[in-house]
C-alpha positions in Angstrom: 54.3 -19.2 -2.2 51.6 -21.7 -2.9 48.6 -21.8 -0.6 48.6 -24.9 1.6 44.9 -25.4 1.1 45.3 -25.1 -2.7 45.3 -28.6 -4.3 48.2 -29.6 -6.5 47.9 -29.6 -10.3 48.2 -33.4 -10.1 45.1 -33.5 -7.8 43.2 -31.2 -10.1 44.0 -33.4 -13.1 42.8 -36.4 -11.2 39.5 -34.7 -10.4 39.0 -33.8 -14.0 39.7 -37.3 -15.2 37.6 -39.0 -12.5 34.3 -40.2 -14.2 32.6 -39.9 -10.8 32.9 -36.1 -11.1 31.0 -36.0 -14.3 27.2 -36.2 -14.3 25.9 -38.1 -17.3 29.5 -37.8 -18.6 29.1 -34.1 -19.7 28.4 -32.0 -16.5 31.4 -31.5 -14.2 30.3 -31.6 -10.6 33.0 -31.6 -7.9 32.4 -29.8 -4.6 36.1 -30.2 -3.6 37.2 -28.2 -6.7 36.8 -24.5 -6.0 37.5 -23.4 -9.6 34.6 -21.8 -11.4 35.7 -22.9 -14.9 38.1 -25.9 -14.8 39.5 -27.3 -18.0 37.6 -30.0 -19.9 38.9 -33.6 -19.9 40.7 -32.8 -23.2 42.3 -29.4 -22.3 42.5 -28.4 -26.0 38.7 -28.2 -26.0 38.6 -25.3 -23.5 36.9 -25.0 -20.2 33.7 -26.3 -18.6 31.5 -25.1 -15.6 31.9 -26.7 -12.2 28.2 -27.1 -11.4 29.0 -27.8 -7.7 30.3 -24.3 -7.3 27.3 -21.9 -6.9 29.4 -19.0 -8.1 30.0 -20.6 -11.5 26.3 -21.3 -11.9 25.6 -17.6 -11.2 28.3 -16.6 -13.7 26.7 -18.7 -16.4 23.3 -17.3 -15.7 24.7 -13.8 -15.8 26.4 -14.4 -19.1 23.3 -15.9 -20.6 21.3 -12.8 -19.5 23.8 -10.5 -21.1 23.7 -12.4 -24.3 19.9 -12.3 -24.3 19.8 -8.5 -23.7 22.5 -7.8 -26.3 20.7 -10.1 -28.8 17.4 -8.3 -28.4 19.1 -4.9 -29.0 20.7 -6.1 -32.2 17.3 -6.4 -33.9 
């Protein structure tokens, strides 16, 4: 059963395609969208970060820290 508070796929697609949800055309920022990593405008290009969701920002920072630590240990 679908959660009543969960927006429909049609609503999510409208959010992604709305230019008002894109800062400078490249950063997705939509506080209504609770997804951490929504699909990009062209879904074949993968996913982007929802910078309005603090959890997604923390996830990106955490991933960058892991990559830095692993990169330093490779040398």
